[in-house]
TIRO-568117 format. One record per residue (C-alpha): residue in one letter; x, y, z. Coordinates in steps of 0.2 Angstrom, whole numbers, plus 2048, in hexadecimal, padded with zeros to 3 digits. Each point is the difference from the previous one (the first is absolute). Layout:
% TIRO-568117
AXYZ;...
This chain:
% TIRO-568117
M542D8E4A8;S7FC80D80A;I7FA8107FD;M80C810803;S7FF809810;V7F5811800;K80980F801;G7F880E809;P7EF7FF809;L7F07F77F7;L7F080A804;W7F37F6806;S7F480D7F3;R80C7FA7F1;L7FB7EE803;S7F27F77F4;Y7EF7FA809;T8077EE7FD;Q81180480A;R7F680780D;V7F57F0802;Q80C7F37FC;G811807808;I80F8047F7;H8117F77FD;P80C801815;E80D8097F6;Q7F280F7FA;F7F87FD811;G810809809;A7FE80D7F7;I7EE804803;K7F9812805;F7EF804806;D7FD8107F9;F7F0804808;Q7FA807810;N7F97F7811;N7EF8057FD;E7FF7F97EF;L8087F0804;P7F77F17F7;F8037F380F;N7F87F07F5;D80C8067F0;I80F80080D;K7FE7F2809;K7FC7F67F0;F80F8077F8;F80A7FC80E;L7FB7EE803;H8007FC7EF;S8128097FB;R8097F480E;L7F67F07F5;A80E8037F5;T80C7FC80B;S80A7F580C;D7FC806813;F8117FF804;D80580B7EE;F7F180B803;F808804813;L8128027FA;S7FA80C7F2;K7FE813800;S7EC7FC800;V801801815;R8048127FE;H7F0805800;I7FE7F9812;R80E809804;S7FD8117F6;A7FD812809;E7F58027F0;L7F57F4803;S7F080580B;R7FB7F6811;S7F47F87F4;M80A7FC7F3;R80B7F880C;I7F27F580A;I7FA7FA7EE;A8127FB7FB;I8067F9811;Q7EF7F5801;T8037FA7EE;L80F7FA801;L7FB7F7812;L7F37F77F6;P8037ED7FE;R8027FD7ED;P7F57F47F7;K8047EF7FF;E8037FA7EC;V7FA7F07FD;P8067F57F1;I7F47F97F4;K7FD7F0803;K7F87F17F6;D7EE7FA800;D7F77EF802;D8047FC7ED;G8138087FE;D7FC8107FB;Y804810803;N7F080B803;I8078107F7;P7F380A7F7;L80A8027EE;K7F88027F0;D8067F47F5;D8068097EF;G8067F17F6;S8118087FD;T8077F480D;N7FD7F0809;H7F480680C;R8047F380E;T8138037FE;Y7FD812801;I7F7800810;K80D7F2808;K80D80D7FC;F7F580E807;A7FE7F7810;T8127FB802;V8078127FC;Y7F380680D;N8027F180F;L8138037FD;L800813804;V7F47FC810;K80C7F3804;Q81080A800;E7F680E809;M80280D7F0;G7EC8017FD;F803814800;L8087FE7F0;L7EE7FD7F9;H7FB812802;P7F980C7F5;A81180B803;R80B7F37FC;R7F97FA7F0;K80E8067F4;E80F7F380D;L7F37F37FE;I7FD8027ED;E8147FF7FF;D7FF7F080C;L7F17F77F7;R8088027EF;P8077EF7FD;I7F27F9808;F7EE8067F6;P8008047EE;D7F3810804;V80C80680F;A7F580E804;L7EF7F9802;A8087F180A;A80881080B;D7EE8077FF;R7F77F0806;L80B7FB80E;I7FF811807;T7ED801800;Y8007EE808;R80B80780E;C7FC810803;F7EC7FD7FB;G7FD7ED802;N7F67F47F6;Q7F08077FD;A80A8137F9;L8097F47F5;K7F17F77FA;I7F98137FD;S8108057F8;E7FF7F37F4;L7EE8047FB;K80280F7FC;R80F7FC7F5;E7F27F37F8;L7F680D7FD;K80B80D7FA;A8077F57F2;A7EE7FA7FB;R7FC8127FC;K80F8037F7;K7FB7F17F4;F7EE806800;D8068127FA;E80A7F57F3;I7F47F77FB;Q7F380D7FD;L80D80A7F7;Q8047EF7F3;I7EE8007FD;S7FE8117FB;S8107FE7F3;S7F87EE7F9;L7EE8057FE;K80980E7EF;K8067ED7FA;I7FA7F47F4;N80E7F0801;L7F87F37F3;I8077EF800;E8047FC7EC;N8047F0800;P7F87F480E;M80B7F27FE;D80F80E805;L7F8803810;Q80E7FB80E;D7FC7FD811;D80B810802;H7F380B7F8;L7F67FA80E;A80A80780D;C7F180C80B;I7F87F0805;P8087FC810;D8017EE802;E80C7F87F3;H7F67EE7FE;I7F180B7FC;R80C8087F2;K8037F17F8;Y7F07F87FE;V7F88127FB;C80B7FD7F0;M7FC7F37FD;A7EE7FF801;Y8028117F6;Q80B7F77F2;T7F37F0800;L7F480B7FC;A80780B7F3;S8077F17F7;K7ED7F77FE;G7F98117FA;I7F6802811;L80580F80A;E7EC8057FD;I7FC7F480E;L80780C80C;D7F180B7FD;L7F37F1807;P7F8803810;D80C7F980F;H7F67F1803;E8027FB7EF;I814800802;Y8037FA810;V7F57FD811;Y8087FD80F;R7F87F2809;G80C7FF812;G80E7F5802;T80D8027F4;Q7F67FE7F0;G7F28057F7;D7F98017EC;A80A8087F2;H7FB8027F0;P8047F27F5;A80C80D7F6;L809800812;A7FC7F180B;H8117F77FA;L80A80E806;A7F5802810;T8047EE805;K8128047FD;Y7FF80D80B;Y7F97F980E;Q80F7F07FD;D80D80C800;I7FB81180D;F8037FF813;P7F6805807;P7F37FF7F7;Y7F78117F9;H7F27FD7F7;F8007FF7ED;G7F6810802;R80E80C805;V8077FD7EF;V7F28047F5;R7FE81080A;Y80F8067F9;L7FC7F87ED;R7F280B802;H80A80F801;L80B7FA7EE;K7F17FD7F5;H80280E7F7;N8127FC7FD;D80581080B;L80D7FC80D;N7FD812807;D7EE7FA805;L8097F280A;L80D80D807;L7F280C807;F7F47F1804;C80F7F980C;L804813805;N7F0802808;Q8007EF809;E80F806808;L7FA811804;F7EF7F780A;R80D7F4809;L80B80F805;S7F180B805;S7F97F180D;Q8127FD806;I800814804;Y7EE7FE808;F8067EF80C;T811809801;R7FA81080A;D7F37F5807;D80E7F5808;I80A813805;R7F1802809;K7FF7F280A;A813800806;R7FF811804;N7F27FC80D;T80B7EF804;Y80F80B804;K7F380C809;N7FA7F480B;Q8127F8803;L806811807;Q7F3801809;L8027EF809;L810805807;S7FA80780D;K7F57F3806;K8037F280F;A7F77F07FF;E7F380480F;D7F980C7F6;F7F67F37F5;K7F47F6809;P7FB7EE7F9;G7F98007F0;D8078127F9;F8087FE7F4;S8068127FB;F8137FC805;L8007F97EE;T80380D7F1;E7F37F97F0;T7F0803804;L7F97EF7F6;T80D7F780C;I7F880880E;R7EE7FD7FC;L8037EC7FA;L8077FE812;T7F580880A;N7F37F77F8;A8087F0804;F802804812;N7F0804803;A7F97F17F6;I80A7F480B;E7FD808811;K7EB7FF7FA;L8057EE7FE;Q80C7FB80D;E80C7F97F3;W811807809;S8047EF804;F8027F87F1;F80F8087FC;D80A7F780C;M7FF7F37F1;E80D8037F2;P7F77FE7EE;P8087EF7F5;E80E8087F7;N7FB7F87EF;C7F180C801;G80280F80E;Y7F2809803;M7FA8057ED;F7FD7EF7FD;W7FA7F8813;D7EE7F9801;H7FF7FF810;P7EE80680A;A80980F808;I8078077F1;N7EC7FD7F7;K7F780880F;I80D80D7FF;G8008047EE;E7EC8007FF;E80180E80D;L80C8087F4;K7F97FE7F0;S7FC8127FC;D8148067FF;G8027F57F2;H80E7F6804;T80D7F77F4;G80B7F2806;S80E80B805;T7F680E809;M7F97F280B;G8107F7803;F808811804;T7F280480D;M7FF7F1807;R812800803;W7FD813809;M7F37F480B;Q80A7F4804;R81180E804;I7F480980C;R7F97EE80A;Q8147F9802;K809810803;G7F080A809;W7F98117FB;D80E80B806;V8107F77FA;S7F67FF7EE;V7FD813801;R814804807;E8077F67F1;S7F48087F3;L805811805;E8117FC802;N7FF7F87EE;N7FA8117FE;A810809804;K80A7F77F8;E7F88047F0;L805811803;G80E80B7FA;V80A80680F;F7FC8137FB;S7EC7FC806;L8067F780E;I80D80B807;T7F280F7FE;A7F27F6807;H80C7FB810;S806811805;K7FC80880D;L804810800;D7F880F80C;K7FF8117F8;E80880B80B;
């Protein structure tokens, strides 16, 4: 389904900022009229506009369309014709299919929203993307063709608009940009939920919801408790104490009701001891019984609203933490993306041995730099000619060389996994050589970036 051809000229001044940066549909492109004077020529904007508009269609269709009239048109200035010609002659970036990693999974940073089987969703995502790339129809994954894409995806994805936006972001801007987009969506949802809970707390403060008969209390009345297993035991414990007429024990100090001893069990008040034992037999994973007691304390005055307020404030705290950490993740992802773009203009020869700035994450650079320097100091490169035992890898290999290197890296605070990752990098350098290792890393970096980033970075259009 294509959009109808534009009747009459489409003025550059009427385009939105997004259209100027990301390009427009090929049928619109044939009607564009640049209504500015030559001395106002926005060189970089026009360059991106031509480049990115071209990516909304195949080269074959682009050259057959009305789009090429811009080269021949007497309306275009010499500078504009030069931009158009150089843009058309520029090689298109190679579109790379999504490959599985060593664990057989697709490394696509899509957030699991719980609405569908996440692994199945990612598999569909990769299948659709790879099919279009294989058929050389990646141009359908362009912002200007979003409406058409949505219609094509309608039988495949439940939230078709979201799926289209994800595919477009991945193809045009790359893996890291998709991660940023997903984090922003998560942040927006968390903020909305945060505001809703604040309103709910304000209205709940004015209410009282007393439990008239404790034995009528049902699990459903405790829906504000997020865990259904905990909910069940809160209900049972409350009824147990009420039936014995000892709800007042909930006013006792914490250490007289329940003391967590580590592991899976602790000491509970005699009135709750049997229930605590049963709880540990039934619940997996074994959350300690103190969580049940914490909720019970907010039922001690027979007021369900007191429990609701406690749960809402707990959720508010959780969302505050989520918002904080998501913002930080967005900041880090943006820095990584910026570093990826800067690396596009680099070559392996630009990095001397031990200079890991061809990578994008600060922590990784620090860990590998320190490891490289330690191995240089100890002269232990020959150790990496050996392959670690299959049953332990570098993580658990008790080899003297590993221990010596580990001593040098104590201040880095390695875990088993980071040590294993770092040693694999050192092994790669030993076996492939520094230049090859750097070149492969730069190539992988380019593969994670979208076609917009690649064609813009590699364009060498001269200002005339």
